C-alpha positions as CSV (number, residue, x, y, z in Angstrom):
1,M,-48.6,3.4,47.5
2,S,-48.1,0.5,45.2
3,E,-45.2,-0.8,47.2
4,Q,-47.1,-0.6,50.4
5,Q,-50.0,-2.3,48.8
6,D,-47.8,-5.1,47.5
7,K,-46.5,-5.6,51.0
8,T,-50.0,-5.8,52.5
9,A,-51.3,-7.9,49.6
10,P,-51.0,-11.2,51.5
11,P,-53.6,-10.3,54.1
12,A,-56.2,-9.5,51.5
13,P,-56.9,-13.1,50.7
14,E,-57.9,-13.9,54.2
15,V,-60.5,-11.1,54.1
16,V,-61.6,-12.5,50.8
17,E,-62.3,-15.8,52.4
18,N,-64.6,-14.1,54.8
19,K,-66.1,-11.8,52.2
20,P,-66.1,-13.5,48.8
21,V,-68.8,-11.3,47.3
22,E,-66.9,-8.0,47.3
23,P,-63.8,-9.1,45.4
24,A,-65.9,-11.0,42.9
25,S,-67.5,-7.7,41.8
26,E,-64.2,-6.2,40.8
27,T,-61.8,-9.0,40.1
28,T,-63.6,-12.3,39.6
29,A,-60.6,-14.3,38.5
30,A,-58.1,-13.3,41.1
31,P,-59.9,-14.1,44.4
32,A,-60.6,-17.8,43.5
33,P,-57.0,-19.0,43.4
34,V,-55.7,-16.7,46.1
35,P,-57.5,-18.3,49.1
36,E,-55.6,-21.6,48.6
37,A,-52.1,-20.1,48.6
38,Q,-52.2,-17.1,50.8
39,P,-53.1,-18.7,54.2
40,E,-49.8,-20.6,54.0
41,Q,-47.7,-17.5,53.6
42,T,-49.4,-15.3,56.3
43,P,-50.8,-17.3,59.1
44,A,-49.7,-14.9,61.9
45,E,-51.2,-11.6,60.8
46,P,-55.0,-11.9,60.9
47,A,-55.8,-8.8,63.0
48,Q,-54.0,-6.3,60.7
49,K,-55.4,-7.8,57.5
50,E,-59.0,-7.3,58.6
51,T,-58.5,-3.6,59.0
52,V,-58.4,-3.1,55.3
53,P,-61.1,-5.3,53.9
54,A,-62.5,-3.8,50.8
55,E,-60.2,-1.1,49.5
56,Q,-57.0,-3.0,49.0
57,P,-58.3,-5.8,46.9
58,S,-60.2,-3.4,44.7
59,E,-57.4,-0.9,44.3
60,T,-54.6,-3.4,44.2
61,A,-55.0,-5.7,41.4
62,P,-51.2,-6.2,41.7
63,A,-52.2,-8.8,44.3
64,S,-53.0,-11.0,41.3
65,E,-49.3,-10.5,40.1
66,A,-48.0,-11.8,43.5
67,A,-50.5,-14.6,43.4
68,P,-49.0,-16.4,40.4
69,E,-45.6,-16.5,42.1
70,A,-47.2,-18.1,45.2
71,V,-49.7,-20.4,43.5
72,P,-48.3,-22.4,40.6
73,E,-51.5,-24.4,40.3
74,A,-53.6,-21.4,39.3
75,A,-50.9,-19.9,37.0
76,P,-52.3,-21.6,33.8
77,K,-55.7,-20.0,34.2
78,A,-54.7,-16.6,35.4
79,A,-55.4,-14.0,32.7
80,P,-53.9,-11.3,34.9
81,K,-50.5,-13.1,34.7
82,A,-50.4,-12.8,31.0
83,A,-51.5,-9.2,31.1
84,P,-48.8,-7.7,33.3
85,E,-46.1,-9.8,31.6
86,A,-47.2,-8.9,28.1
87,A,-47.3,-5.2,28.9
88,P,-43.6,-4.8,29.7
89,E,-42.8,-7.0,26.7
90,T,-44.7,-4.8,24.3
91,T,-43.2,-1.6,25.8
92,E,-39.6,-2.8,26.0
93,P,-39.3,-3.9,22.3
94,A,-41.0,-0.7,21.3
95,A,-38.1,1.4,22.6
96,P,-35.4,-0.5,20.7
97,A,-37.5,-0.4,17.5
98,A,-37.7,3.4,17.8
99,Q,-33.9,3.4,18.4
100,E,-33.3,1.3,15.4
101,V,-35.2,3.7,13.3
102,K,-33.3,6.6,14.7
103,D,-30.1,4.7,14.2
104,G,-31.0,4.0,10.6
105,Q,-31.7,7.7,10.1
106,Q,-28.3,8.5,11.4
107,E,-26.5,5.9,9.4
108,T,-27.9,7.1,6.1
109,P,-26.2,10.4,6.1
110,A,-23.0,8.8,7.5
111,A,-22.8,6.5,4.5
112,D,-23.1,9.4,2.2
113,A,-20.6,11.5,4.1
114,K,-17.1,11.9,2.4
115,P,-13.9,11.0,4.3
116,D,-11.8,13.9,5.6
117,Y,-9.2,13.5,2.9
118,L,-11.8,14.2,0.3
119,T,-13.6,17.1,2.0
120,K,-10.3,18.8,2.7
121,N,-9.0,18.3,-0.8
122,P,-11.5,18.8,-3.6
123,S,-8.9,18.2,-6.2
124,L,-8.3,14.7,-4.9
125,G,-12.0,14.0,-5.2
126,Q,-12.0,15.3,-8.8
127,L,-9.0,13.0,-9.7
128,L,-10.7,10.0,-8.1
129,E,-13.9,10.7,-10.1
130,R,-11.8,10.7,-13.3
131,L,-9.9,7.5,-12.3
132,P,-12.2,5.1,-14.2
133,S,-11.7,7.1,-17.4
134,I,-8.0,7.3,-16.8
135,L,-7.7,3.5,-16.4
136,S,-9.8,2.9,-19.5
137,S,-7.8,5.3,-21.7
138,S,-4.4,4.0,-20.5
139,G,-5.3,0.3,-20.7
140,H,-3.4,-0.3,-17.4
141,D,-4.5,-0.3,-13.8
142,E,-1.3,-0.9,-11.8
143,M,1.0,1.7,-10.3
144,W,4.1,0.8,-8.2
145,G,2.5,-2.6,-7.4
146,V,-0.8,-1.0,-6.4
147,P,-4.0,-2.1,-8.2
148,L,-5.8,1.2,-8.6
149,K,-9.4,1.0,-7.3
150,D,-11.5,3.7,-5.7
151,S,-11.7,6.3,-2.9
152,A,-12.2,3.6,-0.2
153,D,-8.8,2.0,-1.0
154,A,-5.9,3.7,1.0
155,P,-3.1,2.6,-1.4
156,T,-5.0,4.0,-4.4
157,V,-5.6,7.3,-2.7
158,N,-2.0,7.6,-1.7
159,V,-0.8,7.1,-5.2
160,L,-3.2,9.8,-6.5
161,I,-2.0,12.2,-3.7
162,K,1.6,11.8,-5.0
163,F,0.6,12.7,-8.5
164,L,-1.4,15.7,-7.1
165,R,1.6,16.8,-5.1
166,A,3.9,16.6,-8.1
167,N,1.5,19.0,-10.0
168,E,0.9,21.4,-7.0
169,G,-2.7,20.2,-6.6
170,N,-3.8,20.7,-10.2
171,A,-6.2,17.8,-10.9
172,K,-6.1,18.2,-14.6
173,L,-2.3,18.1,-14.8
174,A,-2.2,15.2,-12.4
175,E,-4.6,13.3,-14.6
176,E,-2.4,13.8,-17.6
177,Q,0.7,12.7,-15.8
178,L,-1.0,9.7,-14.3
179,T,-2.3,8.6,-17.7
180,K,1.2,8.9,-19.3
181,A,2.8,7.0,-16.4
182,L,0.2,4.2,-16.7
183,Q,0.8,4.0,-20.4
184,W,4.6,3.9,-19.9
185,R,4.3,1.1,-17.3
186,K,2.2,-0.9,-19.7
187,Q,4.8,-0.6,-22.4
188,M,7.9,-1.0,-20.2
189,N,6.6,-3.5,-17.7
190,P,9.2,-2.5,-15.1
191,A,8.1,-5.3,-12.6
192,A,9.3,-7.8,-15.2
193,L,12.7,-6.1,-15.4
194,V,13.2,-6.9,-11.7
195,E,11.9,-10.4,-11.8
196,S,13.4,-11.8,-15.0
197,G,15.5,-9.0,-16.5
198,R,19.3,-9.5,-16.6
199,F,21.9,-6.9,-17.3
200,N,25.5,-7.1,-18.5
201,A,27.8,-7.2,-15.5
202,S,30.6,-5.7,-17.5
203,K,28.4,-2.6,-18.1
204,F,26.4,-2.3,-14.9
205,G,28.2,-4.4,-12.3
206,G,28.9,-2.4,-9.1
207,L,26.9,0.7,-10.3
208,G,23.7,0.3,-8.3
209,Y,22.7,-1.0,-4.9
210,L,19.7,-1.0,-2.5
211,T,19.9,-0.9,1.3
212,T,17.2,-0.7,4.0
213,Y,18.1,0.8,7.4
214,Q,16.1,0.8,10.7
215,E,15.7,4.3,12.0
216,A,15.4,5.4,15.6
217,D,11.6,5.4,15.4
218,N,11.5,1.9,14.1
219,K,10.7,3.1,10.6
220,E,12.5,1.7,7.6
221,L,14.7,4.0,5.5
222,V,15.1,2.8,1.9
223,V,18.3,4.0,0.1
224,T,19.3,3.5,-3.5
225,W,23.0,3.9,-4.4
226,N,24.3,4.8,-7.8
227,I,28.1,4.4,-7.8
228,Y,29.1,6.0,-11.1
229,G,32.7,5.8,-10.1
230,A,32.5,2.1,-10.8
231,V,31.9,2.7,-14.5
232,K,34.5,0.7,-16.5
233,N,33.8,2.1,-19.9
234,I,31.6,5.2,-20.4
235,D,30.6,4.3,-23.9
236,D,29.6,0.7,-22.9
237,T,27.5,1.9,-19.9
238,F,25.9,5.0,-21.4
239,G,26.2,4.4,-25.1
240,D,23.0,2.3,-25.4
241,M,20.6,4.8,-23.8
242,D,17.6,2.4,-23.7
243,E,19.6,-0.3,-22.1
244,F,20.9,2.1,-19.4
245,V,17.4,3.4,-18.7
246,K,16.1,-0.1,-18.3
247,W,18.8,-1.0,-15.8
248,R,18.1,2.2,-13.9
249,V,14.4,1.5,-13.9
250,A,15.0,-2.0,-12.6
251,L,17.0,-0.6,-9.7
252,M,14.2,1.9,-9.0
253,E,11.5,-0.7,-9.0
254,L,13.5,-2.8,-6.6
255,A,13.5,0.1,-4.2
256,V,9.8,0.9,-4.8
257,Q,9.0,-2.7,-3.7
258,E,10.7,-2.0,-0.4
259,L,8.4,1.0,0.2
260,K,5.4,-1.5,0.4
261,L,2.9,1.0,-1.0
262,A,0.4,-1.7,-1.6
263,Q,0.3,-2.5,2.1
264,A,-0.8,0.9,3.3
265,T,-3.7,0.9,5.7
266,S,-4.2,4.7,6.1
267,V,-4.2,7.7,3.8
268,I,-1.3,10.1,4.0
269,E,-1.8,13.8,4.7
270,Y,-1.6,15.9,1.6
271,D,0.6,18.4,3.4
272,G,2.0,16.0,6.0
273,E,4.8,13.5,6.3
274,D,4.9,10.8,3.6
275,P,6.4,7.5,4.8
276,Y,6.4,6.1,1.3
277,Q,9.6,7.8,0.1
278,M,13.2,6.9,-0.3
279,V,16.7,8.4,-0.2
280,Q,19.0,8.3,-3.2
281,V,22.8,8.7,-3.2
282,H,24.8,9.3,-6.3
283,D,28.5,8.9,-6.0
284,Y,30.5,10.7,-8.7
285,L,34.0,9.9,-7.5
286,N,36.5,10.0,-10.3
287,L,34.0,11.0,-12.9
288,S,35.1,14.6,-13.7
289,F,36.1,13.5,-17.2
290,L,32.5,12.7,-18.0
291,R,31.4,16.3,-18.0
292,L,31.6,16.7,-21.8
293,N,30.6,13.2,-22.8
294,P,27.5,13.4,-25.0
295,N,26.4,9.8,-24.2
296,L,26.2,10.6,-20.5
297,R,24.3,13.8,-21.1
298,A,21.7,12.0,-23.3
299,A,21.3,9.1,-20.8
300,T,21.0,11.6,-17.9
301,K,18.3,13.6,-19.7
302,K,16.3,10.5,-20.7
303,T,16.5,9.1,-17.1
304,I,15.3,12.4,-15.7
305,D,12.4,12.5,-18.2
306,V,11.3,9.0,-17.4
307,F,11.6,9.3,-13.6
308,T,9.8,12.7,-13.5
309,T,6.8,11.2,-15.3
310,A,6.6,7.7,-13.9
311,Y,8.0,8.1,-10.3
312,P,6.7,11.4,-8.8
313,E,7.0,12.1,-5.1
314,L,8.9,9.0,-4.2
315,L,12.0,10.9,-3.3
316,R,12.6,12.1,0.2
317,E,16.2,13.3,-0.2
318,K,18.9,13.0,-2.8
319,F,22.6,13.3,-2.0
320,F,25.3,13.9,-4.7
321,V,28.6,12.9,-3.0
322,N,32.2,13.3,-4.2
323,V,30.9,15.8,-6.7
324,P,33.6,17.3,-9.0
325,S,33.5,21.1,-9.3
326,L,33.2,20.9,-13.0
327,M,29.9,19.0,-13.0
328,G,27.7,22.0,-12.5
329,W,26.1,21.4,-15.8
330,M,24.3,18.3,-14.4
331,F,22.6,20.3,-11.6
332,A,21.7,23.0,-14.1
333,A,20.1,20.4,-16.3
334,M,18.1,18.9,-13.4
335,K,16.7,22.3,-12.5
336,V,15.3,22.7,-16.0
337,F,13.5,19.4,-16.0
338,L,12.4,19.0,-12.4
339,S,10.1,21.0,-10.2
340,K,11.3,23.3,-7.4
341,N,9.6,20.9,-4.9
342,T,12.0,18.2,-6.2
343,T,15.2,20.2,-6.6
344,R,15.0,21.5,-3.0
345,K,15.6,17.9,-2.0
346,F,19.0,17.8,-3.7
347,H,22.1,18.1,-1.6
348,P,25.6,18.2,-3.2
349,I,28.4,17.0,-0.9
350,S,32.0,17.3,-2.0
351,N,33.3,14.7,0.4
352,G,31.5,11.3,0.6
353,A,32.7,10.7,4.1
354,N,30.4,13.6,5.3
355,L,27.3,11.8,4.2
356,G,26.8,10.2,7.6
357,R,26.2,13.7,9.1
358,E,22.9,13.9,7.2
359,F,21.3,11.0,9.2
360,N,20.6,10.2,12.8
361,V,22.9,8.0,14.8
362,A,20.9,4.8,14.2
363,V,21.4,5.1,10.4
364,K,24.8,6.7,10.4
365,E,26.4,3.7,12.2
366,K,25.0,1.3,9.6
367,L,26.3,3.3,6.6
368,P,29.4,2.0,4.8
369,K,32.7,3.4,6.2
370,A,33.3,5.2,2.9
371,Y,30.2,7.4,3.7
372,G,31.0,8.1,7.3
373,G,29.5,5.0,9.0
374,N,30.8,1.8,10.5
375,G,28.8,-0.6,8.4
376,P,30.0,-3.1,5.7
377,A,30.7,-2.1,2.2
378,L,27.8,-2.0,-0.3
379,Q,29.3,-4.9,-2.2
380,E,29.0,-7.1,0.9
381,S,25.6,-6.2,2.3
382,A,23.4,-4.5,-0.3
383,K,20.9,-5.8,-2.9
384,T,21.2,-5.2,-6.6
385,V,19.5,-6.1,-9.8
386,K,20.2,-9.4,-11.6
387,L,23.4,-9.3,-13.6
388,E,24.9,-11.6,-16.1
389,E,28.5,-12.4,-15.3
390,E,31.2,-11.3,-17.7
391,P,31.5,-14.6,-19.5
392,V,28.0,-14.1,-20.7
393,P,29.1,-11.9,-23.6
394,A,28.9,-15.3,-25.3
395,P,25.7,-14.0,-27.0
396,A,27.9,-11.6,-28.8
397,A,29.9,-14.6,-30.0
398,A,26.7,-16.3,-31.1
399,P,26.7,-14.5,-34.4
400,A,29.7,-16.9,-35.2
401,P,27.3,-19.1,-37.2
402,E,27.0,-16.3,-39.7
403,P,30.5,-17.2,-41.2
404,E,29.3,-20.8,-41.5
405,K,26.3,-19.6,-43.6
406,E,28.8,-17.7,-45.8
407,A,30.9,-20.9,-46.0
408,T,27.9,-22.9,-47.2
409,K,27.3,-20.3,-49.9
410,V,31.0,-20.3,-50.9
411,A,31.5,-24.0,-50.8
412,P,29.3,-24.9,-53.6
413,Q,31.1,-22.4,-55.8
414,E,34.6,-23.8,-55.0
415,A,34.0,-27.5,-55.1
416,P,30.5,-28.8,-55.3
417,T,31.7,-32.3,-56.1
418,Q,33.8,-32.5,-52.9
419,D,30.9,-31.8,-50.5
420,T,31.6,-34.9,-48.6
421,E,35.2,-34.0,-47.9
422,V,35.1,-30.2,-47.5
423,P,32.8,-30.0,-44.4
424,K,35.5,-31.6,-42.3
425,E,38.3,-29.3,-43.5
426,E,36.4,-25.9,-44.0
427,P,35.6,-25.2,-40.4
428,K,39.2,-25.6,-39.4
429,R,40.4,-23.3,-42.2
430,E,37.8,-20.7,-41.3
431,E,38.4,-20.6,-37.6
432,P,40.5,-17.4,-37.8
433,P,37.7,-15.6,-39.7
434,K,35.3,-16.7,-36.9
435,A,37.4,-15.0,-34.3
436,D,37.7,-11.9,-36.5
437,A,33.9,-11.8,-36.9
438,A,33.4,-12.1,-33.1
439,V,35.8,-9.3,-32.6
440,T,34.3,-7.0,-35.1
441,A,30.8,-7.8,-33.7
442,Q,31.9,-6.6,-30.3
443,E,33.9,-3.6,-31.5
444,A,31.5,-2.3,-34.1
445,P,28.8,-1.1,-31.6
446,V,31.4,0.5,-29.5
447,A,32.9,2.4,-32.4
448,G,29.4,3.5,-33.4
449,E,28.6,4.6,-29.9
450,A,31.8,6.4,-29.5
451,K,31.0,8.5,-32.5
């Protein structure tokens, strides 16, 4: 009815002109302006408009809504104009206000809700709750280049998941291991070993490399290579166990940087695939004679101990290639110190050329030819830690000034009155002793290590 009345609203004013008393009783403000505008809009319908004289103006106050549109002069006075416009304005904002309240009520529990990786794994939540205490007790807050923060930080959560995996989901054991690993990093500062550390090329040159290959799914495969067949002198390389461990840690940290753990944007599945892992290859070609060497055993045990504590769940697969049949003791030692979850990733391969079979075609073609691929040799294409060239053993010759100190002590006893002449001659006479001292300085540690 309202639509019909709106359509018939224009005739009403003409009736109002004839009968001004009736509309004034119901709507006193509307009839006054209407007579001026409505005759212009409806000049041709007088007969039909007279048929409904009194009912339409009284029932259809909406005529006043149409009037303001037709009569701009009366718009300022018209109270009805403000009334209908104000009504929708008050009702329309009311709905959004109610929605905002509802939305607010819905957001409150959403903010308190835990992410899926915490609800599915209560142990992870426990470890995260203990994280502030762990960081405080260890005095260090960085792990593998990741500043450890809270449950909202994906790289932090991924690091903790790795420590949980290494301890089969036991939050207490994971906390203990994480604390020890942070303390070790604080003391060792492995990142500095990569940036500024330098190692003797005669001891470690050619022993370790890092390569990154593009897989078929466009993911990067990080591979570290330990070429122990390149060892020139077993006692030089493994005799100083701490020096060897530092070199090995530097190579490991170089590979960890390639994993880009700090750039993670999502949390890994606890039981799912972990993209932040590497492959390791150990080549034991020509090393069968090392099986009984105590220095190698000690260095191996120390390295396993450090890596088990400080680098859990960073290993995807580990291949031992060109393995001599008499090196079974090494695998037996690893099974003692490593978890079953880790040792199941170990794959001995007697012939290094068969290594390529373990990878997809995209990676196999890029491997060095010595390992079943068509790529360049490691020496030509791979990264490695910073090495001091062989001439750098000069630091060993640095103790040469010691004989000079001895000469200054002896000189006063021999001829104190000839001090002005002796300094020119004594260095020449004592040159052979300097050479002897340098030789003994280099040989003495080796003899001690060989014992």
